[in-house]
C-alpha positions in Angstrom: 6.3 6.8 -87.2 4.0 6.1 -90.3 1.3 8.8 -90.3 -1.9 8.3 -91.1 -3.7 10.9 -93.7 -7.1 11.1 -91.5 -5.5 11.9 -88.1 -3.5 14.7 -90.0 -6.9 16.0 -91.3 -8.4 15.9 -87.9 -5.7 17.9 -86.7 -6.1 20.3 -88.9 -9.7 20.5 -88.5 -9.1 21.2 -84.8 -6.4 24.4 -85.1 -9.4 25.3 -87.7 -11.9 25.7 -85.1 -9.3 27.0 -82.7 -7.6 29.5 -84.4 -9.9 30.7 -86.5 -13.3 29.5 -85.2 -12.0 30.9 -81.5 -13.1 27.7 -80.3 -11.7 26.4 -77.0 -9.4 23.8 -77.4 -10.4 21.7 -74.6 -14.1 21.4 -76.3 -12.9 21.0 -79.4 -10.4 18.1 -78.8 -13.0 16.4 -77.0 -15.0 16.8 -80.5 -12.9 15.6 -82.4 -11.8 13.0 -80.3 -15.5 11.2 -80.3 -15.9 11.7 -84.2 -14.0 7.9 -85.1 -14.5 5.1 -82.8 -11.8 3.6 -84.9 -9.1 5.3 -83.4 -7.4 3.6 -81.1 -5.3 5.1 -77.7 -2.6 5.9 -79.8 -4.5 7.4 -82.5 -6.2 10.1 -79.8 -3.2 10.4 -78.3 -1.5 11.7 -81.5 -4.6 14.0 -82.3 -4.7 15.6 -78.9 -0.8 16.2 -78.3 -0.6 17.4 -82.1 -3.2 20.0 -81.6 -2.1 21.4 -78.1 1.8 21.5 -79.3 0.8 23.3 -82.3 -1.4 25.7 -80.5 1.5 26.1 -77.8 4.5 26.6 -80.5 2.4 29.1 -83.1 3.7 31.7 -83.7 7.1 30.4 -83.6 6.5 27.8 -86.0 4.8 30.6 -88.5 8.1 32.4 -88.2 9.6 29.2 -89.3 7.1 27.7 -91.6 4.8 30.5 -92.7 0.8 30.8 -91.7 -1.5 28.4 -92.8 -2.7 25.4 -90.5 -0.9 22.6 -93.1 2.6 24.8 -92.8 1.8 24.5 -89.2 1.5 21.3 -89.3 4.5 20.8 -91.4 6.6 22.7 -89.0 5.7 20.1 -85.8 7.1 17.2 -88.1 10.4 19.1 -88.8 11.1 20.0 -85.5 9.8 15.9 -84.5 12.4 14.6 -87.2 9.4 13.0 -88.9 9.9 13.1 -92.8 7.4 14.7 -94.3 4.6 13.1 -96.8 3.7 13.2 -100.0 0.2 14.9 -99.5 -0.6 17.8 -102.2 -0.4 20.0 -98.9 2.7 19.7 -98.0 4.2 19.9 -101.5 5.3 23.1 -101.3 7.5 23.3 -98.1 10.4 23.8 -98.5 12.2 21.8 -95.4 15.8 23.2 -95.8 14.8 26.5 -95.2 12.3 25.7 -92.7 15.4 24.1 -90.5 17.6 27.1 -91.1 14.7 29.4 -90.2 14.4 27.4 -86.8 18.2 28.3 -86.0 17.6 32.0 -86.8 18.0 34.3 -83.0 14.3 35.1 -82.7 13.5 37.5 -80.5 12.1 35.8 -77.0 8.4 36.9 -77.8 8.4 34.4 -81.0 11.0 32.0 -79.5 8.8 31.5 -76.5 5.8 32.0 -78.7 3.8 34.1 -77.4 2.0 38.0 -78.8 5.0 41.1 -78.1 2.3 42.6 -75.9 1.7 39.8 -73.7 6.0 39.8 -73.7 5.8 42.9 -72.6 3.3 43.1 -69.7 4.9 40.3 -68.1 8.5 42.0 -68.7 6.9 45.2 -66.7 5.1 43.3 -64.0 7.8 40.4 -63.3 11.0 41.7 -64.1 13.8 39.1 -64.2 11.3 36.4 -63.6 9.4 36.3 -66.5 11.8 34.5 -68.4 12.0 31.7 -66.4 8.2 31.8 -65.7 7.7 31.7 -69.5 9.9 29.0 -70.1 7.5 27.1 -67.6 4.2 28.4 -69.0 5.2 26.1 -72.5 5.5 22.9 -70.6 3.6 20.2 -70.9 1.3 20.4 -68.3 1.2 16.8 -66.1 -2.2 14.8 -65.0 -2.6 15.3 -62.0 -5.6 13.6 -60.1 -7.2 14.9 -56.0 -8.2 12.0 -54.2 -11.7 11.9 -52.7 -11.2 11.8 -49.3 -14.5 11.1 -48.3 -14.6 7.8 -49.8 -10.8 6.8 -50.3 -7.3 6.9 -49.3 -4.5 8.1 -51.7 -3.1 4.9 -51.5 -6.2 2.8 -52.1 -7.0 4.9 -54.9 -3.6 4.0 -56.2 -3.9 0.8 -56.4 -7.0 0.9 -58.1 -5.6 2.9 -60.9 -2.8 0.5 -60.7 -5.3 -2.3 -61.3 -6.7 -0.8 -64.1 -3.4 -0.1 -65.6 -2.4 3.4 -64.7 1.2 4.1 -62.6 0.7 7.3 -60.7 3.5 9.3 -58.6 2.5 10.9 -54.7 4.3 13.8 -53.7 4.4 15.1 -50.3 3.8 18.6 -50.7 0.4 17.8 -52.0 -1.0 15.4 -49.6 -4.3 14.7 -52.0 -2.8 14.7 -54.9 -1.8 12.0 -57.7 0.3 12.4 -60.7 -0.1 10.0 -63.8 3.1 8.9 -64.8 1.9 9.4 -68.7 -0.7 10.8 -70.1 -4.1 9.0 -70.5 -7.2 9.2 -70.4 -8.9 8.8 -66.8 -12.0 9.9 -67.3 -13.2 5.9 -68.7 -12.0 4.4 -65.9 -14.3 2.8 -63.2 -12.4 4.6 -60.1 -13.5 8.1 -61.7 -16.9 6.8 -62.1 -17.6 5.5 -58.3 -16.0 9.1 -57.4 -12.9 8.4 -56.3 -11.0 11.1 -58.0 -12.0 14.7 -59.8 -8.6 16.3 -62.3 -7.2 19.3 -60.9 -3.4 20.6 -61.2 -1.4 20.1 -57.5 -1.4 24.1 -57.2 -5.4 24.5 -57.5 -5.4 21.9 -54.8 -4.0 24.4 -52.3 -6.4 27.0 -52.8 -9.6 25.2 -50.6 -7.2 23.9 -47.6 -5.9 27.7 -47.4 -9.8 28.9 -46.4 -8.9 26.8 -43.3 -12.2 25.9 -43.4 -13.9 23.5 -40.4 -17.0 20.8 -40.4 -19.9 22.6 -39.3 -19.3 25.5 -41.3 -21.5 28.1 -43.4 -19.1 28.4 -46.7 -20.1 29.8 -49.8 -18.2 29.8 -53.1 -18.8 32.8 -55.3 -17.4 32.1 -58.0 -17.9 28.3 -58.1 -17.7 27.6 -61.9 -17.5 23.9 -62.2 -16.9 23.1 -58.8 -13.4 21.8 -58.5 -12.7 23.8 -55.2 -16.2 23.2 -53.9 -16.3 19.5 -54.0 -12.8 19.6 -52.2 -14.0 21.9 -49.6 -16.9 19.2 -49.3 -13.8 16.8 -48.7 -11.8 18.5 -46.2 -15.4 19.5 -44.0 -15.9 16.0 -43.9 -18.9 16.6 -45.7 -20.6 18.5 -42.7 -22.2 21.5 -42.6 -23.3 24.1 -45.4 -21.9 24.8 -49.0 -23.3 27.2 -51.2 -21.9 27.4 -54.9 -22.9 30.3 -56.5 -22.0 31.5 -60.2 -23.4 33.9 -63.2 -23.2 30.4 -65.5 -26.1 28.0 -64.3 -24.8 25.8 -66.6 -21.9 25.5 -65.1 -23.4 24.8 -61.3 -25.4 22.0 -63.6 -22.5 20.6 -64.0 -21.1 20.8 -60.5 -24.3 19.0 -59.4 -23.1 15.9 -61.4 -20.1 15.5 -59.7 -20.9 16.0 -56.6 -23.6 13.0 -56.8 -20.4 11.2 -58.1 -18.1 12.3 -55.2 -21.1 11.2 -52.8 -21.6 14.9 -51.8 -24.6 16.3 -49.7 -24.0 19.5 -48.4 -23.7 21.6 -51.8 -26.3 23.6 -52.5 -26.3 26.0 -56.1 -27.5 29.4 -56.8 -26.9 31.0 -60.0 -26.6 34.6 -59.7 -28.9 36.4 -61.5 -28.7 39.8 -60.4 -27.3 41.2 -57.3 -30.1 40.4 -55.2 -28.8 37.1 -55.1 -26.1 38.4 -53.3 -27.9 40.3 -50.9 -29.7 37.7 -49.5 -26.7 36.1 -48.5 -25.4 39.6 -46.5 -23.7 38.2 -43.1 -24.0 34.5 -43.8 -21.1 32.7 -44.6 -18.0 32.1 -41.9 -15.7 31.7 -45.2 -16.0 33.5 -48.5 -14.1 31.4 -51.9 -13.7 34.2 -54.3 -12.0 32.3 -57.1 -12.4 35.5 -59.3 -12.4 35.5 -63.4 -8.6 36.2 -64.2 -6.6 36.4 -67.5 -5.3 33.1 -66.5 -1.3 33.4 -67.4 -0.3 30.7 -64.6 -2.5 28.2 -66.5 -0.8 28.9 -70.1 0.8 25.5 -70.5 -2.6 23.9 -69.4 -4.5 26.2 -72.0 -2.0 27.9 -75.0 -4.8 28.6 -76.9 -5.7 31.4 -74.5 -2.0 33.1 -75.6 -4.3 33.5 -78.7 -7.5 35.0 -77.5 -6.2 37.4 -75.0 -5.3 41.1 -75.6 -4.7 43.9 -73.0 -8.1 45.3 -73.4 -9.2 41.6 -72.5 -7.2 41.8 -69.2 -7.9 45.7 -68.3 -11.8 43.9 -68.5 -11.2 41.3 -66.1 -9.7 43.7 -63.6 -12.3 45.9 -63.6 -14.3 42.9 -63.1 -12.5 41.5 -60.4 -12.8 44.9 -58.4 -16.6 44.8 -59.1 -16.6 41.7 -56.8 -14.6 42.6 -54.1 -16.9 45.5 -53.7 -20.2 43.5 -54.0 -18.8 39.9 -52.4 -17.8 40.2 -49.3 -21.1 41.7 -47.5 -22.1 37.9 -47.9 -19.1 37.0 -44.5 -20.1 37.3 -41.1 -17.4 40.0 -39.2 -15.2 37.5 -37.4 -15.6 35.4 -40.9 -12.7 34.7 -43.7 -12.4 35.4 -47.1 -10.2 34.0 -49.8 -9.1 35.8 -52.7 -7.7 33.7 -55.3 -6.9 33.4 -59.0 -5.0 31.5 -61.7 -3.1 34.8 -62.7 0.9 35.6 -61.9 0.6 39.0 -62.7 0.3 41.6 -59.9 -2.4 43.8 -60.9 -4.5 41.2 -60.7 -3.1 39.5 -57.4 -1.5 41.7 -54.5 -2.2 44.9 -55.9 -6.1 43.9 -56.1 -5.8 42.8 -52.3 -4.1 46.4 -51.3 -6.1 48.6 -53.0 -9.0 46.7 -51.4 -7.9 46.6 -48.1 -7.0 50.6 -48.7 -11.6 51.0 -49.0 -12.1 48.4 -46.3 -10.3 49.2 -43.3 -12.7 46.5 -41.5 -10.7 43.7 -43.5 -6.8 43.0 -42.1 -4.9 40.5 -44.2 -3.7 37.3 -42.3 -1.5 35.4 -45.3 -1.2 35.1 -49.1 0.6 33.0 -51.3 1.9 32.8 -54.8 2.4 30.0 -56.7 4.5 29.8 -59.8 4.4 27.7 -62.8 8.5 27.1 -62.5 7.5 25.2 -59.2 5.8 22.5 -61.5 2.4 23.3 -60.7 0.2 26.0 -62.6 0.5 29.7 -61.7 -2.0 30.6 -58.1 -2.4 33.4 -56.4 -4.3 33.4 -53.0 -4.4 35.7 -49.6 -7.1 35.5 -46.8 -8.6 37.7 -45.3 -10.8 38.7 -41.6 -13.7 40.6 -41.7 -13.3 42.2 -38.2 -15.9 42.4 -35.4 -16.2 46.1 -34.8 
């Protein structure tokens, strides 16, 4: 493999912005890939995948090569059996020493490249299952698409993508999902511009159907964000009824509006949560209420490996308190007899079933109907979802 210095410099730039500048990896990579129009698909793939891989294995690489972005890059090269080029930044790297350290019996936290505190909380929360899930979280996430069934069948979408040069595979377990056989930028396809699909993990595609929503219902997606699950709910209900998408970040709702137009969806109304009055005005109006709450994101580390280095015990504790506040304030929007789904992309019980147990103890008018865990070791991202009914008094 021939290394080009400008691509290596782009990788170092990305590492600096993510690790030193504390910026989100996906946004950094997106920006970097736009900065040189001469790069081909292979160049872009090298830059993006190398940045993510180094971020994923940062702690292990530091244990082998020492701190510093060029040292991390050198360790990545050695790990992939690529000869180090004669560049000044790599001149002091001791290849043999790095290889020897790679063979050391590192602790699990170093070997799996996570902070010590994360290993401790995972062990305490999941016990013997933690090691299996931790290993799965270090795998590269596949690119999964959700077919927009308002416009196309899954078979038709697969054919359209094949005609544009993209091979996909389907799974019986996820009826609307297609997985790319090779990682690629599908956002430039005509199929995407025509609104035939969204990029969405197969596990995430389980949440909207879990709401058991039907056409004609009034649905509130109260933590909508960019609206992936909102759009899925609209497709499930045949673009019939009314879906109100709420979020505290108005810019995310603006993005949802663009996605809805592309998908051909007309039933979504967006409202920014500027104060508690927004919630109170919707009291008792929802047949279905989706609370896809903010969470630690420990279930999606394979997709967002930079989160390992941004999270802390304090941030997780703060997120748990926020979840409790949402569970205390938002359910008033549900009608008596209506159903609410609480969901996270975490695998920690304290964000999941423990929150639901606490909520049920405080709110006797609700009953648990069903709950589901999706674990990273099963091939998807990690999710939890619980469906509850508000009893008619």
